[in-house]
DODRENDO-199341 format. One line per field, with one value per residue (C-alpha): x, y, z; chain; residue in one letter. Coordinates in nm, 3 decimals, decimal comma. Layout:
// residues N
u <- [X|...];
v <- [Y|...];
w <- [Z|...];
chain <- [A|...];
res <- [A|...];
// end
This chain:
// residues 502
u <- [3,440|3,120|3,190|2,902|2,925|2,688|2,318|2,125|1,807|1,996|2,179|1,853|1,701|2,000|1,974|1,602|1,658|1,948|1,724|1,465|1,726|1,840|1,493|1,267|1,376|1,026|0,942|1,250|1,035|0,880|1,219|1,377|1,082|1,141|1,513|1,451|1,181|1,416|1,708|1,490|1,359|1,698|1,874|1,594|1,539|1,229|1,217|1,421|1,465|1,612|1,734|1,843|2,093|1,997|2,317|2,153|2,102|2,309|2,005|1,896|1,528|1,343|1,238|1,107|1,043|0,921|0,785|0,496|0,608|0,716|0,464|0,557|0,932|0,895|0,806|1,163|1,495|1,857|2,145|2,468|2,655|2,343|2,260|2,389|2,262|2,405|2,745|2,743|2,655|2,920|3,196|3,080|3,138|2,914|2,837|2,713|2,590|2,439|2,387|2,279|2,266|2,644|2,710|2,707|2,637|2,287|2,012|1,732|1,492|1,312|1,286|1,137|0,897|0,742|0,748|0,963|1,237|1,567|1,833|2,057|2,127|2,303|2,357|2,543|2,606|2,457|2,730|2,738|3,097|3,224|3,005|2,744|2,393|2,199|2,186|2,008|1,943|1,820|1,664|1,662|1,741|1,457|1,476|1,703|2,003|2,297|2,374|2,694|2,954|2,753|2,457|2,680|2,829|2,492|2,338|2,626|2,548|2,181|2,287|2,493|2,185|1,975|2,235|2,244|1,864|1,882|2,157|1,968|1,641|1,805|1,972|1,639|1,462|1,719|1,679|1,300|1,323|1,552|1,297|1,016|1,229|1,294|0,925|0,830|1,073|0,932|0,564|0,600|0,794|0,485|0,250|0,111|0,109|0,231|-0,055|0,005|-0,228|-0,227|-0,595|-0,806|-1,072|-0,833|-0,670|-1,014|-1,084|-0,752|-0,846|-1,176|-0,986|-0,774|-1,095|-1,274|-0,959|-0,974|-1,306|-1,390|-1,705|-1,750|-1,651|-1,799|-1,578|-1,756|-1,603|-1,531|-1,303|-0,937|-0,994|-0,791|-1,043|-0,795|-0,544|-0,804|-0,868|-0,493|-0,474|-0,764|-0,583|-0,242|-0,382|-0,583|-0,481|-0,490|-0,197|0,039|-0,212|-0,294|-0,452|-0,623|-0,754|-1,032|-1,160|-1,514|-1,544|-1,225|-1,333|-1,603|-1,909|-1,827|-1,487|-1,570|-1,737|-1,442|-1,198|-1,371|-1,461|-1,238|-1,343|-1,293|-1,150|-1,404|-1,636|-1,613|-1,416|-1,091|-1,101|-0,819|-0,740|-0,876|-0,816|-0,843|-1,033|-0,952|-1,157|-0,951|-0,630|-0,746|-0,821|-0,718|-0,671|-0,868|-1,029|-1,084|-1,368|-1,325|-1,618|-1,858|-2,145|-2,058|-2,106|-2,370|-2,698|-2,640|-2,327|-2,471|-2,663|-2,345|-2,161|-2,435|-2,390|-2,015|-2,086|-2,343|-2,178|-1,823|-1,896|-1,915|-1,863|-1,618|-1,769|-1,868|-1,862|-2,125|-1,868|-1,894|-1,570|-1,529|-1,295|-1,209|-1,203|-1,275|-1,452|-1,384|-1,580|-1,565|-1,765|-1,787|-2,153|-2,452|-2,511|-2,837|-2,976|-2,865|-3,058|-3,364|-3,338|-3,317|-2,960|-2,809|-2,956|-3,082|-2,984|-2,629|-2,600|-2,696|-2,445|-2,165|-2,257|-2,188|-1,901|-1,927|-1,642|-1,669|-1,344|-1,376|-1,261|-0,933|-1,109|-1,251|-0,908|-0,671|-0,423|-0,332|-0,234|0,120|0,244|0,089|0,241|0,586|0,551|0,474|0,754|1,009|0,891|0,888|1,215|1,374|1,219|1,321|1,659|1,588|1,705|1,368|1,368|1,009|0,730|0,751|0,511|0,304|0,285|0,179|-0,085|-0,207|-0,230|-0,421|-0,657|-0,754|-1,069|-0,923|-1,222|-1,000|-0,883|-0,548|-0,510|-0,530|-0,281|-0,040|-0,067|-0,019|0,298|0,437|0,383|0,540|0,851|0,895|0,853|1,010|1,353|1,404|1,477|1,130|0,811|0,631|0,252|0,289|0,457|0,141|-0,082|-0,399|-0,727|-0,885|-1,214|-1,108|-0,967|-1,078|-0,867|-1,102|-0,978|-0,647|-0,539|-0,187|-0,140|-0,461|-0,504|-0,598|-0,955|-0,992|-0,843|-1,086|-1,380|-1,256|-1,232|-1,585|-1,710|-1,557|-1,659|-2,022|-2,053|-1,921|-2,166|-2,453|-2,352|-2,333|-2,686|-2,830|-2,844|-3,102|-3,024|-3,206|-3,006|-2,681|-2,739|-2,793|-2,463|-2,280|-2,429|-2,572|-2,916|-3,071|-3,120|-2,748|-2,659|-2,879|-2,700|-2,357|-2,460|-2,553|-2,248|-2,000|-2,174|-2,209|-2,383|-2,502];
v <- [0,794|0,753|0,659|0,859|1,165|1,267|1,198|1,511|1,310|1,077|1,363|1,548|1,231|1,183|1,542|1,497|1,171|1,321|1,611|1,361|1,156|1,466|1,593|1,296|0,997|0,889|0,668|0,465|0,207|0,473|0,630|0,295|0,231|0,567|0,498|0,155|0,289|0,565|0,326|0,081|0,352|0,505|0,166|0,050|-0,269|-0,479|-0,575|-0,508|-0,599|-0,447|-0,713|-0,648|-0,867|-0,977|-1,038|-1,267|-1,542|-1,420|-1,428|-1,184|-1,088|-0,918|-0,592|-0,433|-0,607|-0,427|-0,581|-0,807|-1,081|-0,847|-0,967|-1,332|-1,265|-1,116|-1,459|-1,584|-1,537|-1,618|-1,752|-1,553|-1,662|-1,809|-1,681|-1,362|-1,138|-1,374|-1,369|-0,988|-0,965|-1,220|-1,062|-0,701|-0,646|-0,552|-0,805|-0,771|-1,095|-1,050|-1,423|-1,592|-1,937|-1,924|-1,825|-2,100|-1,844|-1,787|-1,955|-2,044|-2,184|-1,858|-1,750|-2,086|-2,108|-1,767|-1,809|-1,507|-1,574|-1,410|-1,335|-1,070|-0,937|-0,631|-0,645|-0,403|-0,401|-0,145|-0,043|0,128|0,200|-0,044|-0,323|-0,477|-0,438|-0,536|-0,566|-0,383|-0,609|-0,527|-0,799|-0,791|-0,461|-0,337|-0,426|-0,719|-0,486|-0,576|-0,391|-0,187|-0,014|0,311|0,116|-0,040|0,291|0,467|0,177|0,183|0,551|0,466|0,183|0,434|0,657|0,361|0,266|0,628|0,625|0,307|0,450|0,777|0,595|0,359|0,649|0,834|0,521|0,464|0,825|0,790|0,464|0,621|0,899|0,646|0,444|0,751|0,848|0,494|0,494|0,822|0,728|0,368|0,483|0,683|0,396|0,552|0,433|0,608|0,751|0,672|0,802|0,944|0,937|1,252|1,083|1,028|1,369|1,534|1,345|1,452|1,813|1,749|1,600|1,915|2,111|1,876|1,792|2,140|2,062|1,823|1,685|1,310|1,149|0,834|0,666|0,429|0,188|-0,171|-0,389|-0,325|0,006|0,215|0,356|0,341|0,546|0,819|0,816|0,855|1,148|1,326|1,292|1,391|1,705|1,811|2,018|1,692|1,544|1,560|1,369|0,994|0,818|0,507|0,229|-0,016|-0,289|-0,346|-0,671|-0,824|-0,834|-1,053|-0,864|-0,955|-0,783|-0,494|-0,273|-0,315|-0,253|0,071|0,214|0,030|-0,140|-0,120|-0,390|-0,663|-0,567|-0,928|-1,242|-1,151|-0,781|-0,788|-0,417|-0,096|-0,066|0,234|0,185|0,309|0,627|0,731|0,650|0,871|1,172|1,489|1,298|1,082|0,739|0,537|0,285|0,048|-0,175|0,035|-0,148|-0,456|-0,273|-0,462|-0,280|-0,290|-0,079|0,161|0,356|0,406|0,513|0,766|0,917|0,956|1,137|1,366|1,449|1,307|1,117|0,745|0,506|0,223|-0,125|-0,185|0,186|0,457|0,736|0,936|1,016|1,301|1,288|1,518|1,282|1,315|1,008|0,871|0,562|0,335|0,050|-0,162|-0,243|-0,072|0,125|0,283|-0,064|-0,171|0,126|0,031|-0,329|-0,216|-0,345|0,000|0,290|0,571|0,843|0,703|0,688|1,056|1,154|0,962|1,072|1,444|1,438|1,130|1,022|0,748|0,572|0,437|0,079|0,024|-0,077|0,279|0,443|0,241|0,529|0,435|0,076|0,144|0,369|0,141|-0,169|-0,005|0,108|-0,246|-0,387|-0,158|-0,260|-0,636|-0,624|-0,470|-0,732|-1,026|-0,878|-0,957|-0,752|-0,705|-0,382|-0,348|-0,497|-0,614|-0,438|-0,758|-0,780|-0,415|-0,475|-0,769|-0,546|-0,277|-0,531|-0,700|-0,591|-0,617|-0,744|-0,731|-0,377|-0,242|-0,525|-0,781|-0,582|-0,576|-0,952|-1,013|-0,802|-0,966|-1,313|-1,203|-1,063|-1,387|-1,627|-1,436|-1,541|-1,243|-0,871|-0,779|-0,936|-1,138|-1,205|-1,564|-1,435|-1,242|-1,552|-1,343|-1,531|-1,615|-1,438|-1,146|-0,948|-0,774|-0,992|-0,998|-0,650|-0,478|-0,117|-0,166|-0,055|0,148|0,521|0,740|0,772|0,394|0,332|0,581|0,416|0,073|0,192|0,336|0,004|-0,199|0,054|0,077|-0,300|-0,355|-0,099|-0,264|-0,602|-0,457|-0,318|-0,639|-0,475|-0,225|0,073|0,323|0,220|0,206|0,555|0,685|0,529|0,665|1,010|1,034|1,037|0,699|0,803|0,888|0,551|0,373|0,558|0,465|0,099|0,102|0,303|0,095|-0,232|-0,338|-0,675|-0,871];
w <- [-3,111|-3,311|-3,671|-3,812|-3,589|-3,309|-3,372|-3,260|-3,183|-2,953|-2,786|-2,718|-2,575|-2,346|-2,222|-2,152|-1,960|-1,766|-1,657|-1,530|-1,344|-1,156|-1,071|-0,991|-0,782|-0,676|-0,975|-1,076|-1,256|-1,480|-1,546|-1,642|-1,873|-2,043|-2,081|-2,235|-2,468|-2,588|-2,630|-2,826|-3,055|-3,124|-3,162|-3,395|-3,200|-3,255|-2,888|-2,576|-2,212|-1,900|-1,658|-1,299|-1,116|-0,766|-0,569|-0,311|-0,570|-0,870|-1,099|-1,368|-1,366|-1,651|-1,486|-1,810|-2,142|-2,454|-2,770|-2,865|-2,623|-2,341|-2,078|-2,141|-2,121|-1,771|-1,633|-1,690|-1,513|-1,601|-1,397|-1,404|-1,717|-1,881|-2,229|-2,390|-2,108|-1,844|-2,016|-2,030|-1,659|-1,560|-1,769|-1,727|-2,103|-2,396|-2,667|-3,027|-3,185|-3,531|-3,595|-3,274|-3,434|-3,474|-3,110|-2,845|-2,572|-2,710|-2,505|-2,745|-2,483|-2,397|-2,761|-2,858|-2,563|-2,626|-3,004|-3,084|-3,343|-3,247|-3,509|-3,354|-3,004|-2,867|-2,489|-2,261|-1,884|-1,648|-1,404|-1,065|-0,956|-1,223|-1,079|-1,308|-1,165|-1,474|-1,852|-2,134|-2,430|-2,783|-2,999|-3,384|-3,550|-3,771|-4,141|-4,074|-4,042|-3,817|-3,494|-3,538|-3,324|-3,304|-3,168|-2,901|-2,793|-2,772|-2,581|-2,333|-2,268|-2,212|-1,978|-1,778|-1,752|-1,634|-1,371|-1,251|-1,220|-1,011|-0,790|-0,729|-0,662|-0,412|-0,230|-0,220|-0,099|0,177|0,292|0,296|0,488|0,747|0,793|0,831|1,073|1,289|1,279|1,378|1,669|1,797|1,756|1,874|2,180|2,275|2,187|1,870|1,510|1,196|0,991|0,622|0,352|0,001|-0,092|-0,106|0,109|0,398|0,368|0,384|0,706|0,854|0,783|0,962|1,256|1,285|1,343|1,582|1,782|1,937|2,107|2,392|2,227|2,194|1,865|1,711|1,450|1,212|0,964|0,877|1,086|1,008|0,830|1,077|1,327|1,615|1,415|1,371|1,746|1,803|1,563|1,737|2,069|1,931|1,766|2,071|2,373|2,570|2,375|2,677|2,891|2,883|2,587|2,723|2,496|2,580|2,349|2,472|2,278|2,419|2,786|2,945|3,065|3,426|3,406|3,178|3,443|3,680|3,395|3,297|3,637|3,886|4,209|4,582|4,806|4,876|4,590|4,469|4,554|4,384|4,475|4,734|4,703|4,553|4,181|3,953|3,627|3,279|3,320|3,623|3,437|3,148|3,370|3,185|2,862|2,620|2,645|2,329|2,352|2,059|1,958|2,166|1,994|2,202|2,533|2,741|2,799|3,174|3,136|2,881|3,147|3,350|3,037|2,961|3,308|3,251|2,926|3,087|3,419|3,402|3,725|3,815|4,106|4,134|4,156|4,521|4,613|4,639|4,642|4,315|4,137|3,891|3,591|3,302|3,006|2,637|2,497|2,150|2,054|1,750|1,606|1,293|1,362|1,205|1,524|1,402|1,335|1,684|1,825|1,620|1,744|2,108|2,149|2,201|2,398|2,180|2,430|2,458|2,080|2,051|2,321|2,146|1,795|1,843|1,592|1,367|1,134|0,875|0,781|0,425|0,357|0,173|-0,151|-0,168|-0,132|-0,344|-0,362|-0,003|-0,093|-0,232|0,054|0,318|0,156|0,144|0,506|0,620|0,404|0,570|0,917|0,853|0,660|0,967|1,195|0,975|0,872|0,506|0,206|0,036|-0,164|-0,283|-0,492|-0,852|-1,089|-1,108|-0,727|-0,698|-0,964|-0,753|-0,447|-0,638|-0,796|-0,469|-0,286|0,070|0,268|0,579|0,495|0,622|0,872|0,591|0,381|0,676|0,720|0,346|0,335|0,649|0,498|0,168|0,338|0,532|0,237|-0,053|-0,174|-0,406|-0,379|-0,503|-0,370|-0,637|-0,669|-0,545|-0,226|-0,136|-0,156|-0,177|-0,163|-0,496|-0,549|-0,332|-0,621|-0,937|-1,160|-1,456|-1,547|-1,467|-1,425|-1,563|-1,923|-1,936|-1,991|-1,695|-1,826|-1,868|-1,523|-1,362|-1,538|-1,431|-1,070|-1,091|-1,229|-0,944|-0,680|-0,796|-0,836|-0,482|-0,343|-0,530|-0,389|-0,036|-0,081|-0,228|-0,574|-0,447|-0,670|-0,450|-0,143|-0,341|-0,483|-0,129|-0,012|-0,318|-0,268|-0,621|-0,783|-0,864|-1,228|-1,255|-1,101|-1,356|-1,636|-1,496|-1,468|-1,835|-1,953|-1,754|-1,844|-1,482|-1,460|-1,161];
chain <- [A|A|A|A|A|A|A|A|A|A|A|A|A|A|A|A|A|A|A|A|A|A|A|A|A|A|A|A|A|A|A|A|A|A|A|A|A|A|A|A|A|A|A|A|A|A|A|A|A|A|A|A|A|A|A|A|A|A|A|A|A|A|A|A|A|A|A|A|A|A|A|A|A|A|A|A|A|A|A|A|A|A|A|A|A|A|A|A|A|A|A|A|A|A|A|A|A|A|A|A|A|A|A|A|A|A|A|A|A|A|A|A|A|A|A|A|A|A|A|A|A|A|A|A|A|A|A|A|A|A|A|A|A|A|A|A|A|A|A|A|A|A|A|A|A|A|A|A|A|A|A|A|A|A|A|A|A|A|A|A|A|A|A|A|A|A|A|A|A|A|A|A|A|A|A|A|A|A|A|A|A|A|A|A|A|A|A|A|A|A|A|A|A|A|A|A|A|A|A|A|A|A|A|A|A|A|A|A|A|A|A|A|A|A|A|A|A|A|A|A|A|A|A|A|A|A|A|A|A|A|A|A|A|A|A|A|A|A|A|A|A|A|A|A|A|A|A|A|A|A|A|A|A|A|A|A|A|A|A|A|A|A|A|A|A|A|A|A|A|A|A|A|A|A|A|A|A|A|A|A|A|A|A|A|A|A|A|A|A|A|A|A|A|A|A|A|A|A|A|A|A|A|A|A|A|A|A|A|A|A|A|A|A|A|A|A|A|A|A|A|A|A|A|A|A|A|A|A|A|A|A|A|A|A|A|A|A|A|A|A|A|A|A|A|A|A|A|A|A|A|A|A|A|A|A|A|A|A|A|A|A|A|A|A|A|A|A|A|A|A|A|A|A|A|A|A|A|A|A|A|A|A|A|A|A|A|A|A|A|A|A|A|A|A|A|A|A|A|A|A|A|A|A|A|A|A|A|A|A|A|A|A|A|A|A|A|A|A|A|A|A|A|A|A|A|A|A|A|A|A|A|A|A|A|A|A|A|A|A|A|A|A|A|A|A|A|A|A|A|A|A|A|A|A|A|A|A|A|A|A|A|A|A|A|A|A|A|A|A|A|A|A|A|A|A|A|A|A|A|A|A|A|A|A|A|A|A|A|A|A|A|A|A|A|A|A|A|A|A|A|A|A];
res <- [X|X|X|X|X|X|X|X|X|X|X|X|X|X|X|X|X|X|X|X|X|X|X|X|X|X|X|X|X|X|X|X|X|X|X|X|X|X|X|X|X|X|X|X|X|X|X|X|X|X|X|X|X|X|X|X|X|X|X|X|X|X|X|X|X|X|X|X|X|X|X|X|X|X|X|X|X|X|X|X|X|X|X|X|X|X|X|X|X|X|X|X|X|X|X|X|X|X|X|X|X|X|X|X|X|X|X|X|X|X|X|X|X|X|X|X|X|X|X|X|X|X|X|X|X|X|X|X|X|X|X|X|X|X|X|X|X|X|X|X|X|X|X|X|X|X|X|X|X|X|X|X|X|X|X|X|X|X|X|X|X|X|X|X|X|X|X|X|X|X|X|X|X|X|X|X|X|X|X|X|X|X|X|X|X|X|X|X|X|X|X|X|X|X|X|X|X|X|X|X|X|X|X|X|X|X|X|X|X|X|X|X|X|X|X|X|X|X|X|X|X|X|X|X|X|X|X|X|X|X|X|X|X|X|X|X|X|X|X|X|X|X|X|X|X|X|X|X|X|X|X|X|X|X|X|X|X|X|X|X|X|X|X|X|X|X|X|X|X|X|X|X|X|X|X|X|X|X|X|X|X|X|X|X|X|X|X|X|X|X|X|X|X|X|X|X|X|X|X|X|X|X|X|X|X|X|X|X|X|X|X|X|X|X|X|X|X|X|X|X|X|X|X|X|X|X|X|X|X|X|X|X|X|X|X|X|X|X|X|X|X|X|X|X|X|X|X|X|X|X|X|X|X|X|X|X|X|X|X|X|X|X|X|X|X|X|X|X|X|X|X|X|X|X|X|X|X|X|X|X|X|X|X|X|X|X|X|X|X|X|X|X|X|X|X|X|X|X|X|X|X|X|X|X|X|X|X|X|X|X|X|X|X|X|X|X|X|X|X|X|X|X|X|X|X|X|X|X|X|X|X|X|X|X|X|X|X|X|X|X|X|X|X|X|X|X|X|X|X|X|X|X|X|X|X|X|X|X|X|X|X|X|X|X|X|X|X|X|X|X|X|X|X|X|X|X|X|X|X|X|X|X|X|X|X|X|X|X|X|X|X|X|X|X|X|X|X|X|X|X|X|X];
// end
């Protein structure tokens, strides 16, 4: 029983948190932050921490730390039984210590290293089914007052709420992962990839795909290497009335010129030295369905005329044959080259470009759609965790900040590789920034999104985005404004307002 009766403020806070726990499982980190902030305010603590216990190494990690030294505290970890929090986790019992200097369980190292004097500590275990999964710790009650029994009882209630939030979030996460796993099994069995996106830019393009998928017109997909052009080609096929027919992929840059014609159009026996029998090409294999010609900009000029004929009449001849063959194939092409410049330079036929470019789609690079980074990173984590049989739950807040701050010159492919490496090398439940090993100079580390208001974060994104566009255009403001789709005068004003320097 509470000695001083029930505090209405604390009761109302508990009711509010409980409502959140039972309605929103998608942001456990934000919910834990709210719980700790409320507990700190109502317990009148100067500072506080929420530590989670990782069973694979029996260490406590500072998941959330509030107070003037909070960011510095999060760099540390505790062994089970080490310090006040370690003792609480090991013994699964609450502890009130109002004079830490007189208690040999107190570990002064962290307090001394960060320069934060500690006088009193209140620590309680977070329990799931009577098993300790973490610790909530209050440091120094305001006004030099001691923590009392009411403080302990209220904090234990908050710790129960925090444990419930963790339990619900983990159950929700497992359910989501099972869904993703089932989706992956279905799509991968058919040779297709999962399409993961949250950004408005990508969702707009998916809506466009729904419309153009119903036609048989040629599509040209433009975008940087690794941005996901093949996935767009897959979605066009899957949403079309050809979805039950073959989807054939050809990477025009991966085959030598001497083999590419035979690979595309097939050959007859005796057409060349190694042609010991007739062979169907990719166009014949795609009959009734879709053929995806990746890196079409690398197609040799000699083959471009034959490709133009296929587009115009759907006919071609196998290598070594004069017998025309007719196919019903939809052509989707993709390139990371500046195809218009290639046309201007005489490296790509103008008439072929016009035939391919009936329905153009531009896939924006990952740095222009940062909302897609978290879901993509989690998707890759689930896949590589399954392949490596490791118990990696997610990304620490610092690691996610690192992912969001990086410019991703290699786009989604680079993100996939970074997550795979992190899953392999990490020794903890949550991936840390050092596990990602992102290249220096590839990020936007001079300024961070974390801890900023929505308005400041939007302005920071604009600043990075505009600066990158200016760099891509050699700091030509007219060209950059054209790429950004805004007036040059407005761009000049943004450069001044956002203090963008070369």
